[in-house]
N, C-alpha and C positions, 0 to 999 in steps of 0.2 A: 471233273470238268477241266478241259484244257482249251487253249486258243490255237487256231490254225489260220493259215493264209486263205484269202478268198479263192485263190486258184485251186487250193486243195479241196475246198468245199464244192466248187464247180466240178472238179474231177470225180469226186465221190457221187455227186448227183448224177453225172453222166453215166457212171458205172451201174447205178442201181435203178434209176427211173425206168429204163426200158428193159430191165432184166426180169426173168421169171421168178426171181427171189422176192420181188415186191408183192406185198399183201395189200397195202394201202399207203397213202401219204397225205400229209396236211401242210398246206402253206398258210401261215397265220400272221397276225400282227401287221396287217396291210397298211402301207404308208404311201401308196401310189395315188394317182389322180382320179381314178374311176369312182364316181359318187356311190356311197352306200355299200361298196364291196367290203366284206369282212374276212372271208376265208375262201380257199379253194380246196376241195377234197378230191383226191385222186384214187381210183381203184382200177385194176385190170379187168377187162371184160372180153368175152369172145362174141363177136358179131359176124354172122355168116362165115364161121370158121376162120375168122381173122382176129388175131390178138391185138387189142387196142387198149387205150387208157381213157376212162370216163372221167371228165372234169365236172364237179358240181360246184358252181359259183354261188356262194352263200352271200346274199345281200341282206339289207336290214329287214326287208318285207317280202322277199321272194327268193327262190332258188332257180338257177338255170343250169341245165345239164347239156354238155357237149362231149362228143366222142372224137378222139384223134388217133391217127396211126402213131406208132411208137416213135418214129423219127421226129415228127412234128411236135409230139408231146414233150420229148426230151429237149428239143430246142426251146420250147416255150418256158419250161421250168428253169432252164439255164439262163434264159433272157430275164425272167422275173428276178432271179437272185443276183444276177450280175448288175442289174439296175437298182438292186436293193429295194424293190417294191414290197417284198415281204421280209420281215425281220425274224421270222420263226419258221423252221422247216422240220417236220417230223417224218421219218421213214420207218415204216413197220415192215420188217422183213421176216422171212420164214424162220431164221435162226437167231436174229437179234433186232433190236430197235436202235435207231441212230437219230440224235436230236441236234440240230444246229440252231444257234441263237445269235443274232447280231446285237452287240452291246455298243452304246455310244462311246466313241474314242478308243475302245478296246478291240473292236473287231469281232470276228466270228468265234463263238465257243463251240466245242464239239464234245458230245457225250454218247457213250454206248451202254447198252444194257442187254443182257442175254434174255432170251425167251424161254420160259420154263418148258412149254410144249410147242413143238413145231407147228406153226400155223400155215395152212394151205389156203390160198385165195379162192374165193368162190367166183368163177368166171361167168356165171349165168347173168345175162343182161336183162331178160324179162322174167322176173320171179313170179311164181304162181301166187296170186292174191288170196289171202285168207278171207273167206266170205263171212259177213256178220250174221246172215241168215243161214243157219246150217241145216235146219230141218225143212227140206223141200217137200215133205209130205204133209205140211200143215194144210188143213182143208181150205182155208181162204185162198191159198195160192192156186189150187185147182179150180176153185169157183171163179177166180179172176182170169182164168185161162192162161196162166203162166206155166203151169206144170200139168203133166198127164196124171192119170189115176195112180201111177207108181211113183210119182214125185220127181219125174224127169222133166227138166226145164225144156219147153218147146224151143225148137230152133229159131222160130220167128219172134221169140220172147227173150232172146239172149241179151239184147241191148237194154230192155227194160229191167231185166234181172241185174245187170251190172249197175244200172242207175240206182236201183233200190239199195244195193249193198254199199255203193259209194256214198250215197246220201247218209246212210246210218253210220258209216265209218267216219264221215265228217262230223256228224253231230255227237257221236258217243263221247268223245273227249271233252267237248264243251258242256254237255249235259252233266258230266261228272263234277263240274265246277259249281253247279247250282247250290244254293243254300240247302242245308239238310232239313227236310220236312218229313212228316209222316206219310204224306201222299204227294202225287205229282199230277197236276191238272194241265192238260194240253188242249189247245184250240187250234184246229187246222182249217183255215179259211180258204174257201174255194177248193174243196177236197176232190172234186171231180169223181172219178171212178174209185178213188181211194187206195190206189196201189201203195203209195208211200205212207198213207195214214195207217193202213192195216199193218204194214211191215214195222213201222216205228213202234206202234202200240204193242205188237207182239214181242218185239225185241226187248223193250223196256220192261214189260211184264215178266219176261223170262229172266232178265238180268238183275232186276231190282226186287228187294224184299218189300218195298212200299207199294201202296195201292196206286195204280195208274188209271186215271180217268181221261179219256180222249173224246172230244167232240169234233166231228167233221161237219163244217158248214158248207152247204152247197145249194144253189138256187134252183137246180133242175130236179124236180120231184121224182122223176123216174130213177135218177141215180141215187137219190137219198133212199128210196124204197129198196133198190137193189143192194146197196151197201148194208143197210140194216138187216136185210134178209141173210146176207152172207155172214155178217157178224154173229147173228143168232145161230146159224147153222154151224159155224166154226166154234161156237161157245166161247167167244172172246169177251170175257167179263170186263165191264167198264168202258166199252167202246160203243158209241152211238153216233148217228148222223141226223142232222136237223136241216130243215128247209129254210133258206133265207139268204140274204146278201151280206157281204162284208160290212157295208155301210150301216145296215139296219141292225146287225146282230149286237145284242147286249148280253154279256155273260151273267149267269145267275149267281156265280161264285167267282172269287178271284182266280185269275189264270196265272200259271207259272211259266208256261211256254206258249208263244203265239207263232204260228207257222202260216205262211201264204206263198205257195209256189205257183209261179206263172199267172198271177193275177194281172189282168191286162191294164196297162197304162196307170191311171190314178187309183185303181182298186188296190194296187200295192201300197199307195200312200194311205188309203183308208185303213188298211191292215196295220201298218206301222203306227198310225195315230191311235188305233185301239190298244195296241200294245203299250205305248207310252202312257196313254190315259189311264189304263188299268194297272200300270206298273208291273208288267210282266218281267220276270227275271231274265227271260231269254226271248229274243225276237229273231226269227229266221225268215227271210223272204228271197225268192228268186224272181226278180222283176221281169215283166214281159211287156213289150210295146212302150215307147217313150214319146207319145204323141204330144202331150201337153207342152213340154219344154221345146220340142222341135217346132211346134206351131209358133211359139213366141220368138224363137231364134229367126225363123223365116220372115216373120212379120216385121220385126224391128231392124234386122240386118245391121247390128252394131258394127261400127268400123274399128277393127283392131288388127293386131299382127297375124291373126289366124284366118283372115279373109281369103288368102290364097288357097287355103285348104278346104274351108267349109263351103266354097262355091260349088264343089262337087257333091252331088246328091248323096252318094253312098257314104262319103266322109261326114257330111252333115248328120246323117242318121247315126253313125257311130259316135260322133261328137255329142249329140243330144243324149245318147244312152249314157256315156261316161259322165256328162255334166249332171244329168238327173240323179244317177246313183251316187255320185260323189256328194251331192247336197243331202241326199237321204242319209248317208253315212255320217255326215257332219251334224245333222240334226239329232241323230241318235246319240252322238258323242256329247251334244249339248245337254242332254238329260242324263248324263253319267254312264252311258253304255260304252263298253269297250268293244270296238267294232273291228271286224276283219272281213275282207272280200275275197272269196275263193272261187276257183273254177269248179263248176258243177257238171258232172257227166250228164248229157242229155240224149234222148232218143230222137228219132226222126220227127216226132210230133211236138217236141219241146226244144227248139233250136237255141233258145236263150239259155246260156249256161253260166250265169253269174249268181253266186249266192252271197247275200249280205247277212252277216251274223252279228247280233248285238247282245252282249252279256252285261246285265245291269250291275254297275259298281256304284261309287259315290259321285254325287254332283260336285264339280269344282267351279266355284263362281268365277275365278280368274280365267279358267279355260272357257267358260261360257262367254265372257267378254271377247276373248280372242275369236271364237267361232262366229259371234254376231258381227264383228268387224269384217271377218273374212267373207261371210255370206253377203254382206252389203256390197263389199268391193267386187265380189264375183258377179253379182247381179248387174252392177253398173257396167262392168267390163263387157259382159256378153249381151247386155240389153234385155235382161229379164225383169219383168215387172214383179213376178212372184213365182214361187214354186208351190204346187198344190198342197204338199204336206205342210209347208210353212204357213199357208193360208188357213188350213184346218187348225193348226196349233194356236194361231193368233185368234181365231174366232172362238176358241175354247178358253182363251185367256191363259194359255200355257206358254206363250211366247210373247215377249215385248216387241213393239214396233221398232 
């Protein structure tokens, strides 16, 4: 390791950032003013036959990807390092790797290391996704009108096919974190025609050595009969559908996973309540319609700094969605669930694309006090008397007033 002048660092960056030798680069140890930014990852890509650099901005809870032409990308990296926003820069080249580190009072250090095997960058911008459901000849896919008799996905079912695979891709890593048990019991509330219910049950049955039992709850009898007939015809052991509502359903045995996709308005809260009440290890919901909170916001019209925004109907709708789901996530955290909210691919019939995932961990009493204070403050600020899920939990004596 040796130390060099900043001007030499900038010269080397200018030489390599826009060159064809670059495989990838990392800007780390961020010290700038942008909140929650951690790193920036760079890689060359070819977009419409134009060589560009893709920047992945890694924040504490999200990633943002932007593509720039070489000249602008080079100027941005030079500007970042000249301002000393990043104290660590790593260049991975085809023949060698170069590392820069800014040390307090000492300046920039410089280190090189050879690459054992020449590494050529992959310039593909849109990589082919690996599908989780690989056997398109499964009988249930044909019965659900997703594939033809030869297992080819119908053209008009491509969006649903992508949704199914993306859904399983999202859940597969979280499901791997569940406590080890001999069996896995899943309740899918508001299962509808069962596209995702069938696919998840089939995937887990194929991937796991444990016994998988899945119950799809649906209030429309014709869909329950249809799904049970398809499950029987496809010989999917452990999968069954029952007639009933989310609110009225009572599981006969403890549940490990509770799922409710696109349950309308407070039906999502009914599902989360069931999961908390029965201590499900994993709760997954894709909310749809947020009428309860919106009605309260419109009725009370609390005066706060957001009035200029929420006076517009479409903004009020989006605000009600974010507020409703933020409170749901907080209430899950109150009961020890580690929560994350991700974007969920949706088709034309399911435009709501937010997935709230709660993985049960340990309850932290100190964290519960913080959440209770935050909820009370939030309700007062926005003029909410109560959130429906909060009301259910209080009525069941699971939440203090």
